[in-house]
C-alpha positions in Angstrom: -1.0 3.5 -50.4 -3.6 0.8 -50.1 -6.6 1.1 -52.5 -8.9 0.3 -49.6 -7.7 3.2 -47.5 -10.3 6.0 -47.8 -8.1 9.0 -47.5 -9.9 11.3 -50.0 -13.1 11.8 -48.0 -12.1 11.2 -44.4 -8.8 13.1 -44.5 -10.1 16.1 -46.5 -13.0 16.5 -44.1 -10.6 16.4 -41.1 -8.3 19.0 -42.7 -11.3 21.4 -43.4 -12.6 20.8 -39.9 -9.3 21.9 -38.3 -10.2 25.5 -39.3 -13.9 25.3 -38.1 -15.2 28.3 -36.1 -16.5 26.1 -33.3 -14.1 24.6 -30.8 -16.1 21.4 -30.6 -15.9 20.9 -34.4 -12.2 21.5 -34.3 -11.7 19.0 -31.5 -13.6 16.4 -33.5 -11.6 17.2 -36.6 -8.3 16.7 -34.6 -9.6 13.4 -33.3 -10.6 12.2 -36.8 -7.2 13.3 -38.3 -5.3 11.5 -35.5 -7.4 8.4 -36.1 -6.6 8.5 -39.9 -2.9 8.7 -39.1 -3.1 5.8 -36.7 -5.0 3.6 -39.2 -2.8 4.6 -42.2 -0.4 2.1 -43.8 3.3 3.1 -43.5 3.4 4.2 -47.2 0.4 6.6 -46.7 1.8 8.5 -43.7 4.2 10.8 -45.5 1.6 12.5 -47.7 -0.7 12.9 -44.8 2.0 14.6 -42.7 2.8 16.8 -45.7 -0.8 18.0 -45.7 -0.5 18.9 -42.1 2.8 20.7 -42.5 1.3 22.7 -45.4 -1.1 24.2 -42.9 1.5 25.5 -40.4 2.6 28.6 -42.4 -1.0 29.5 -43.2 -2.9 32.5 -41.8 -5.7 30.5 -40.2 -4.7 30.3 -36.5 -7.1 27.6 -35.7 -6.0 25.4 -38.5 -2.4 25.9 -37.6 -3.1 25.0 -34.0 -5.1 21.9 -35.0 -2.4 20.7 -37.4 0.3 21.2 -34.7 -1.7 19.1 -32.2 -2.2 16.2 -34.7 1.6 16.3 -35.5 2.4 16.1 -31.8 0.0 13.1 -31.6 2.0 11.5 -34.4 5.1 11.8 -32.3 8.1 9.9 -33.6 6.3 9.3 -37.0 6.3 13.0 -37.7 9.9 13.7 -36.8 11.5 12.9 -40.2 8.9 14.9 -42.1 9.2 17.9 -39.8 13.0 17.8 -40.0 13.0 17.6 -43.8 10.5 20.5 -44.1 12.5 22.5 -41.6 15.6 22.4 -43.8 13.5 23.5 -46.8 12.0 26.4 -44.9 15.4 27.6 -43.5 16.7 27.8 -47.1 13.7 29.8 -48.2 12.6 33.3 -47.3 10.0 32.0 -44.7 11.6 32.4 -41.3 8.3 32.4 -39.5 7.4 29.0 -40.9 10.8 27.7 -40.0 10.4 29.0 -36.4 7.1 27.2 -36.1 8.7 23.9 -37.2 11.7 24.5 -34.8 9.3 24.9 -31.9 7.4 21.7 -33.0 10.7 19.8 -33.2 11.6 21.1 -29.7 8.4 19.7 -28.3 8.9 16.3 -29.9 12.2 16.2 -28.1 14.0 13.3 -29.7 17.7 12.8 -29.3 18.3 12.5 -33.0 16.7 15.9 -33.6 19.3 17.7 -31.5 21.9 17.1 -34.2 19.7 18.9 -36.8 19.2 21.8 -34.4 22.9 22.0 -33.6 23.8 22.1 -37.3 21.2 25.0 -37.8 22.4 27.1 -34.9 26.0 26.9 -36.2 25.1 28.5 -39.5 25.8 32.3 -39.1 24.0 33.1 -42.5 20.6 32.0 -41.1 18.1 34.5 -39.9 18.9 35.5 -36.3 15.3 34.8 -35.3 15.6 31.2 -36.6 18.9 30.7 -34.7 17.2 32.2 -31.5 14.3 29.7 -31.9 16.8 26.9 -32.3 18.5 28.0 -29.0 15.2 27.7 -27.2 14.5 24.3 -28.7 18.0 23.1 -27.7 17.3 24.3 -24.2 14.3 22.0 -24.1 16.3 19.1 -25.5 19.2 19.5 -23.0 22.2 17.1 -23.0 25.9 17.7 -23.3 25.9 18.3 -27.0 23.1 20.9 -26.8 24.9 22.7 -23.9 28.1 22.8 -25.9 26.3 24.3 -28.9 24.6 26.9 -26.8 27.9 27.8 -25.1 29.4 28.4 -28.5 26.6 30.9 -29.3 27.6 33.1 -26.3 30.2 34.6 -28.7 27.8 35.2 -31.5 27.6 38.7 -33.1 23.9 38.9 -32.6 22.6 40.1 -29.2 19.3 38.2 -29.9 21.2 34.9 -30.4 23.3 35.5 -27.3 20.2 36.2 -25.1 18.4 33.1 -26.3 21.5 31.0 -25.9 21.6 32.1 -22.3 18.0 31.3 -21.9 18.5 27.9 -23.4 21.4 27.2 -21.0 19.2 28.1 -18.1 16.4 25.9 -19.4 18.6 22.8 -19.6 20.1 23.5 -16.1 23.6 23.9 -17.5 26.3 24.8 -15.0 28.3 27.4 -16.9 31.7 28.7 -15.7 31.2 32.3 -14.6 34.0 33.6 -16.8 32.0 32.7 -19.9 29.0 34.7 -18.7 30.5 37.7 -16.8 31.4 39.6 -20.1 27.7 39.4 -21.1 26.6 41.0 -17.9 27.8 44.4 -19.3 25.4 44.1 -22.3 22.1 46.0 -21.8 20.3 43.2 -23.7 22.0 40.2 -22.1 22.5 41.1 -18.5 19.2 39.9 -17.2 19.6 36.4 -18.7 23.3 36.5 -17.8 22.4 37.1 -14.1 20.1 34.1 -14.2 22.8 31.8 -15.6 25.3 33.1 -13.1 22.9 32.0 -10.4 23.0 28.4 -11.6 26.9 28.3 -11.8 27.4 27.1 -8.2 30.5 29.1 -8.1 31.6 31.8 -5.7 33.1 33.7 -8.6 29.5 34.7 -9.6 28.9 36.6 -6.4 30.7 39.8 -7.2 29.1 40.5 -10.6 25.7 39.6 -9.2 26.1 42.0 -6.3 26.9 44.7 -8.8 23.7 44.0 -10.7 21.6 44.6 -7.6 22.1 48.3 -8.3 21.1 48.1 -12.0 18.8 50.7 -13.4 16.4 48.0 -14.8 14.0 46.5 -12.3 14.0 43.2 -14.3 17.8 42.9 -14.0 17.7 43.6 -10.3 15.0 40.9 -9.8 17.0 38.4 -11.8 20.1 39.2 -9.7 18.2 38.7 -6.5 16.9 35.3 -7.6 20.4 34.3 -8.7 22.0 35.3 -5.4 19.3 33.5 -3.4 20.0 30.4 -5.4 23.7 30.7 -4.8 23.0 31.2 -1.1 21.1 28.0 -1.0 23.5 25.9 -3.1 27.0 27.1 -2.1 28.8 25.7 0.9 28.2 27.8 4.0 31.8 29.2 3.9 31.2 30.5 0.4 27.6 31.6 1.0 28.9 33.7 3.9 30.6 36.0 1.3 27.1 36.9 0.0 26.0 38.0 3.4 29.2 40.0 3.9 28.9 41.8 0.6 25.2 42.5 0.9 25.6 43.9 4.4 28.4 46.1 3.3 26.1 47.8 0.8 23.6 48.4 3.6 21.3 51.3 2.9 22.2 51.3 -0.8 20.7 47.9 -1.5 18.0 47.3 1.2 15.4 49.6 -0.5 15.9 47.7 -3.7 15.3 44.4 -1.9 12.3 45.6 -0.1 10.7 46.8 -3.3 10.7 43.2 -4.5 9.0 41.8 -1.3 5.5 42.2 -2.8 6.5 41.3 -6.4 3.7 39.5 -8.4 6.0 36.6 -9.2 6.4 34.2 -6.2 9.9 33.1 -7.0 11.2 36.8 -7.0 9.2 37.6 -3.9 10.7 34.6 -2.0 14.2 35.3 -3.2 13.9 38.9 -2.0 12.8 37.6 1.4 15.8 35.4 1.6 18.1 38.2 0.6 16.5 40.5 3.2 17.3 37.9 5.8 20.9 37.7 4.5 21.2 41.4 4.7 19.9 41.4 8.3 17.0 43.7 7.4 14.7 43.0 10.4 12.4 45.9 9.4 11.4 43.9 6.3 9.2 41.7 8.5 6.6 44.5 8.6 6.3 44.4 4.8 6.3 40.6 4.7 3.1 40.4 6.7 1.2 41.6 3.5 2.3 38.6 1.4 1.9 35.7 3.8 -1.3 34.5 2.2 1.1 32.7 -0.2 2.1 29.5 1.7 5.6 29.5 0.2 6.1 33.1 1.2 4.8 32.3 4.7 7.4 29.5 5.1 10.1 31.9 3.9 8.9 34.6 6.4 9.1 32.1 9.3 12.7 31.3 8.2 13.4 35.0 8.3 12.2 35.3 11.9 14.4 32.3 12.9 17.5 33.9 11.3 16.8 37.3 13.0 16.3 35.7 16.4 15.7 38.1 19.4 16.2 41.1 17.1 12.7 40.4 15.6 10.9 41.2 18.9 11.0 44.9 18.4 9.7 44.8 14.8 6.9 42.4 15.7 5.8 44.5 18.6 5.7 47.5 16.4 3.8 45.5 13.7 1.3 44.4 16.3 0.2 48.0 16.9 -0.8 48.5 13.3 -1.9 45.0 12.3 -5.4 44.6 11.1 -7.7 41.6 11.7 -6.7 40.0 8.4 -3.1 40.0 9.4 -3.3 38.8 13.0 -3.0 35.1 12.1 0.2 35.8 10.2 1.6 37.9 13.0 0.9 35.2 15.6 2.7 32.6 13.4 5.7 34.9 13.0 5.9 35.3 16.8 5.7 31.5 17.2 8.7 31.2 14.9 11.0 32.9 17.4 13.4 30.6 19.3 12.1 29.4 22.6 13.2 31.6 25.5 13.9 34.6 23.3 10.3 35.9 23.1 9.7 39.0 25.1 6.8 39.2 27.6 4.7 41.7 25.5 4.6 39.3 22.6 3.7 36.3 24.9 0.9 38.5 26.3 -0.2 39.3 22.7 -0.5 35.6 22.0 -2.4 34.9 25.1 -4.8 37.7 24.2 -5.0 36.2 20.7 -6.7 33.1 22.1 -9.8 35.3 22.5 -9.7 36.6 18.9 -13.0 36.7 17.1 -11.5 34.8 14.2 -11.1 31.1 14.9 -8.2 30.9 12.5 -6.3 33.6 14.3 -7.1 32.2 17.7 -5.8 28.8 16.6 -2.7 30.4 15.2 -2.1 32.0 18.6 -2.6 28.7 20.4 -0.1 27.0 18.0 2.4 29.7 18.5 2.1 29.3 22.3 2.7 25.6 21.8 6.1 26.5 20.4 7.2 29.5 22.6 4.8 29.7 25.5 5.9 29.5 29.2 4.2 28.7 32.5 2.6 32.1 32.7 0.6 31.3 29.5 -0.9 28.1 31.0 -4.0 29.8 32.5 -5.0 31.4 29.2 -4.5 28.2 27.3 -6.5 26.2 29.9 -9.4 28.6 29.5 -9.2 28.2 25.7 -9.4 24.4 26.1 -13.1 24.9 26.9 -13.8 25.7 23.2 -15.2 23.1 21.0 -13.3 22.2 17.8 -9.9 23.2 16.5 -9.3 26.0 19.1 -9.8 23.8 22.1 -7.7 21.0 20.6 -4.9 23.4 19.7 -5.0 24.9 23.2 -4.7 21.4 24.7 -1.7 20.6 22.5 -0.2 23.9 23.7 -0.8 23.1 27.4 0.9 19.7 26.9 3.9 21.3 25.2 4.4 24.0 27.8 4.1 21.5 30.6 6.6 19.3 28.9 9.1 22.2 28.8 8.4 23.2 32.5 10.3 21.9 35.4 7.6 19.7 36.9 4.7 19.1 34.5 2.7 17.2 37.1 2.7 20.0 39.7 1.9 22.6 37.1 -1.1 20.6 35.8 -2.4 20.2 39.3 -2.2 24.0 39.9 -4.1 24.9 36.8 -6.8 22.2 37.0 -7.3 22.2 40.8 -8.7 19.4 42.9 -12.0 19.1 41.1 -11.6 17.9 37.5 -14.3 18.9 35.0 -16.4 15.9 34.0 -18.3 17.2 31.0 -17.8 19.2 27.8 -14.9 20.1 25.6 -12.7 21.1 28.6 -12.9 17.6 30.1 -12.2 16.0 26.7 -9.2 18.2 26.0 -7.9 17.7 29.5 -7.8 13.9 28.7 -5.7 14.7 25.7 -3.2 16.7 27.8 -2.9 13.9 30.3 -2.4 11.4 27.5 0.4 13.5 26.0 2.2 13.7 29.4 2.0 9.9 29.8 2.3 9.9 33.5 0.5 7.3 35.8 -0.1 10.0 38.4 -3.2 11.0 36.6 -4.6 7.6 35.8 -7.0 7.9 38.8 -8.7 11.0 37.5 -9.1 9.4 34.1 -10.7 6.4 35.6 -13.1 8.7 37.3 -13.9 10.3 33.9 -14.9 6.9 32.6 -18.0 7.4 34.7 -18.8 10.8 33.2 -22.4 11.4 32.0 -20.9 12.8 28.8 -20.1 9.9 26.4 -17.6 12.0 24.5 -15.6 12.4 27.7 -15.8 8.7 28.4 -14.3 8.0 25.0 -11.5 10.6 25.5 -10.7 9.1 28.9 -10.6 5.5 27.5 -8.3 6.6 24.7 -6.0 8.5 27.1 -5.7 5.6 29.5 -4.2 3.5 26.7 -1.4 6.0 26.3 -0.3 5.9 30.0 2.3 3.2 30.3 3.0 1.0 33.4 0.8 -0.8 35.8 -2.1 1.3 37.1 -5.8 1.1 37.9 -6.8 2.1 34.4 -6.5 -1.5 33.1 -9.2 -2.8 35.3 -11.4 0.2 34.6 -11.0 -0.3 30.8 -12.1 -3.9 31.2 -15.3 -2.7 33.0 -15.8 -0.1 30.3 -16.3 -2.9 27.8 -19.9 -3.0 29.3 -20.5 0.7 28.6 -23.8 1.5 26.8 -21.9 3.7 24.2 -20.4 1.8 21.3 -17.5 4.3 20.8 -16.5 3.9 24.5 -16.4 0.1 24.2 -14.3 0.3 21.0 -11.9 2.8 22.6 -11.5 0.6 25.6 -10.6 -2.3 23.4 -7.9 -0.4 21.6 -6.5 0.9 24.9 -6.4 -2.6 26.4 -4.5 -3.7 23.3 -2.0 -0.9 23.9 -1.5 -1.5 27.6 -1.5 -5.3 27.3 -2.2 -6.1 30.9 -2.6 -9.7 32.0 -6.4 -9.5 31.9 -6.5 -8.0 28.4 -6.9 -11.3 26.5 -9.8 -12.5 28.5 -11.6 -9.1 28.3 -11.0 -8.7 24.6 -12.1 -12.3 23.8 -15.4 -11.4 25.5 -15.6 -8.1 23.6 -15.1 -10.1 20.3 -18.8 -11.3 20.8 -20.1 -7.7 21.1 -23.3 -6.9 19.2 -21.6 -3.9 17.5 -19.3 -4.6 14.6 -17.1 -1.6 15.4 -16.4 -3.0 18.9 -15.7 -6.5 17.5 -13.3 -5.1 15.0 -11.5 -3.1 17.7 -11.3 -6.1 20.0 -10.0 -8.4 17.2 -7.4 -5.9 16.1 -6.2 -5.6 19.7 -6.1 -9.4 20.1 -4.0 -9.6 16.9 -1.6 -7.0 18.3 -1.2 -9.0 21.5 -0.1 -12.1 19.5 -1.4 -14.5 22.2 -1.9 -18.1 20.9 -4.9 -18.4 23.2 -6.8 -16.1 20.8 -6.2 -18.2 17.7 -9.2 -20.4 18.1 -11.5 -17.4 18.5 -9.9 -15.7 15.4 -10.6 -18.8 13.3 -14.2 -18.8 14.5 -14.6 -15.2 13.6 -13.3 -15.8 10.1 -15.7 -18.6 9.6 -18.8 -17.1 11.3 -18.7 -13.3 11.4 -20.6 -11.6 8.6 -18.9 -8.2 8.8 -15.8 -8.0 6.5 -14.1 -5.3 8.7 -14.0 -7.8 11.6 -13.0 -10.7 9.4 -10.1 -8.8 7.9 -8.5 -8.2 11.3 -8.9 -11.8 12.2 -7.3 -12.9 9.0 -4.2 -10.9 9.9 -4.1 -12.7 13.2 -4.2 -16.2 11.8 -1.7 -15.2 9.2 1.0 -15.1 11.9 0.4 -18.6 13.2 2.4 -20.5 10.5 0.1 -23.5 11.0 -1.0 -25.7 8.1 -4.7 -25.5 9.1 -4.5 -21.7 8.9 -2.8 -21.9 5.5 -5.7 -24.0 4.2 -8.2 -21.5 5.5 -6.4 -18.6 3.9 -6.2 -20.4 0.6 -10.0 -20.9 0.7 -10.5 -17.2 1.6 -8.6 -16.1 -1.5 -11.6 -17.3 -3.4 -14.0 -15.1 -1.5 -16.5 -12.8 -3.3 -15.5 -10.0 -0.9 -12.4 -8.4 -2.4 -11.3 -6.9 1.0 -11.3 -10.4 2.4 -9.3 -11.6 -0.6 -6.7 -8.8 -0.1 -6.4 -9.6 3.6 -5.9 -13.3 2.7 -3.1 -12.3 0.2 -1.3 -10.2 2.8 -1.6 -13.1 5.3 -0.3 -15.6 2.9 3.0 -13.7 2.6 3.9 -15.1 6.0 3.7 -18.8 4.9 6.9 -20.1 3.3 5.4 -23.2 1.6 5.0 -23.4 -2.1 1.2 -23.8 -1.7 1.1 -20.1 -0.5 3.1 -19.1 -3.5 0.7 -20.9 -5.8 -2.3 -19.2 -4.2 -0.8 -15.8 -4.6 0.1 -16.4 -8.2 -3.5 -17.3 -8.8 -4.5 -13.9 -7.4 -2.2 -12.2 -9.9 -4.9 -13.0 -12.5 -7.8 -11.5 -10.4 -10.2 -9.2 -12.2 -9.5 -6.3 -9.7 -6.3 -4.4 -10.0 -6.0 -3.8 -6.3 -6.2 -7.5 -5.6 -3.5 -8.2 -8.2 -1.4 -5.4 -6.7 -1.7 -6.9 -3.1 -0.9 -10.4 -4.4 2.2 -9.1 -6.2 3.3 -7.2 -3.2 3.0 -10.3 -1.0 5.1 -12.3 -3.6 7.7 -9.5 -3.6 8.0 -9.8 0.2 8.4 -13.6 0.0 11.2 -13.5 -2.6 10.3 -17.1 -3.8 12.6 -17.9 -6.8 10.1 -20.5 -8.1 7.7 -17.7 -8.8 9.9 -15.9 -11.4 8.6 -17.4 -14.6 4.9 -17.0 -13.8 5.5 -13.5 -12.5 7.3 -12.6 -15.8 4.2 -13.8 -17.7 1.9 -11.7 -15.5 4.2 -8.7 -15.9 4.0 -9.0 -19.7 0.2 -9.2 -19.8 -0.5 -6.6 -17.1 -1.9 -3.2 -18.3 -2.2 -1.3 -15.0 1.0 0.7 -14.4 0.9 0.4 -10.6 0.5 -3.4 -10.7 3.3 -3.7 -13.3 5.6 -1.8 -11.0 5.1 -4.1 -8.1 5.3 -7.1 -10.3 8.7 -5.9 -11.5 9.7 -5.5 -7.9 8.5 -9.1 -7.2 10.5 -10.3 -10.1 13.6 -8.6 -8.8 13.1 -10.1 -5.3 12.8 -13.6 -6.9 16.2 -13.2 -8.6 15.1 -12.2 -12.1 17.0 -9.2 -13.5 15.5 -8.9 -17.0 12.8 -6.4 -16.0 13.2 -3.0 -14.3 10.6 -1.6 -12.0 10.2 1.5 -14.2 9.7 -0.5 -17.5 6.5 0.5 -19.2 6.5 -1.5 -22.4 5.9 -5.2 -22.4 9.0 -7.2 -23.3 8.9 -10.0 -25.8 7.6 -13.2 -24.3 9.9 -16.2 -24.5 8.4 -19.3 -26.0 
């Protein structure tokens, strides 16, 4: 130990502080102790670790917890000391101290420690509680050797050891042959754990013993068997899983009450497994109970899957449930109805959904609209159309529902004409949502009404109409109307018109968008430039260069940079290289992305320069561009950047860039810097 290393004061203060009554003092003591360990010379570490290990058997709970946390911080440096102390404790009469060390060794999880644990669990003279703790630790370690050792303990004389060996096998996801586990299913101590291990066997041989455990007297065993059967049902091939359904249905009334009793279990995994098994058993009546647990999103998904599996048979149960469902359950009920296959929903349930659009709870009304989107028919259109007049989520969901129903009907265009009539609404949510419906139908037949809505006094309707026209393909009068809309007084209308012109790409689009690129509003200019870039018309290049040079708004410049990055011209490469020195990091990132399209070595050099930028996101963008280029000349500089980079995300993409450049010495998942070559 170095004479200059001040252990006596600093270390003793830290050890005393580990047992302090205040949590803040304990945290500070842990930090001080960890720092002393980090600063200690190699020869000083062993005595320090010994002091910490001396605290573990003590009666002071806080000191024990603090010492354990510092030992975990020490990590690999503590392993040898913990292992040596463990052997000593196992040979003494201190099983509780040995168990604490075993648990600590299990958390350190080093491959070399598995050998120590395997040797311990094989000693029948050791205290059974020590061997049980070793089994748990081996389960954390995992691996073929640990699994083999745990399998060997299934024949141990002690029930305690056998139970923990089963739990260890389950923890390390071991696939155990059912014949090794089935004998333990007869033990009152082991059968719960045995059921869980049988569930991970992926073997049809496990089905029969698990079916038998569904009728066990102990609720915990039944729950474990249900979870195991549900896992087998999910993992076995369909031909083998069919045997589960056959056996469960044969039990019928004998097993269904046991399954239903688990539907509201406090543990989500057991609840979801019970729902799956109720579906396997064909227990349609279970849907009425499931409504009470659908606040859990996972249980809700499982409930929807149950309805799908039951098909038309679910109609009667859902009708009966609707008669006694309270306000808090209506949203769940509507979603269950919406899970029925299209065409199999009976008229009373469709009427229930249509009435649900008027529910006082917006969440329930939206659920009804979303259900009608999935299962509604033409008779539901009128109710959905009325709901489109609502602002917000309900009106939007109703519009989506109308579009979906019309798409399923024989002639969507005629149906829409019937529900809207000859006079289209020109203001409010109904008009906006109607634009969304027409956009979803994508038929030129309704281009003319949308053009009319571009003259609406309501600016939100004009925006919706401009957006909708961009989604109607083909030649129609909407293109000219959008060009005129570029003079609208509302900024959002002009921006929407730019985007739609870019989508439609009519002959007049380039001229109109070039004019819009001079708009006083930055949002309109950005939309116009983005649309011009999408059109890839060489006529726009000169204007894009001017925007890069003159526009003061980065959002506009970034779009223009993307455009000139497609030209491949030397003058644009020079401009992009100069932009890589910009003070605005968004402009720099846009330049880096654009440089990826130029194949000359000058572009590679500019991107390599950005790999040393002070901002991590700029470095990431430059590395991603180099990855996409795959330039072999960049391999050596990239390796140097990878070695010096400290940001994990940047290191990952640098590794990918190295791989694309032909260098194989670095993997994308590597986290520690490799040795630099001279």
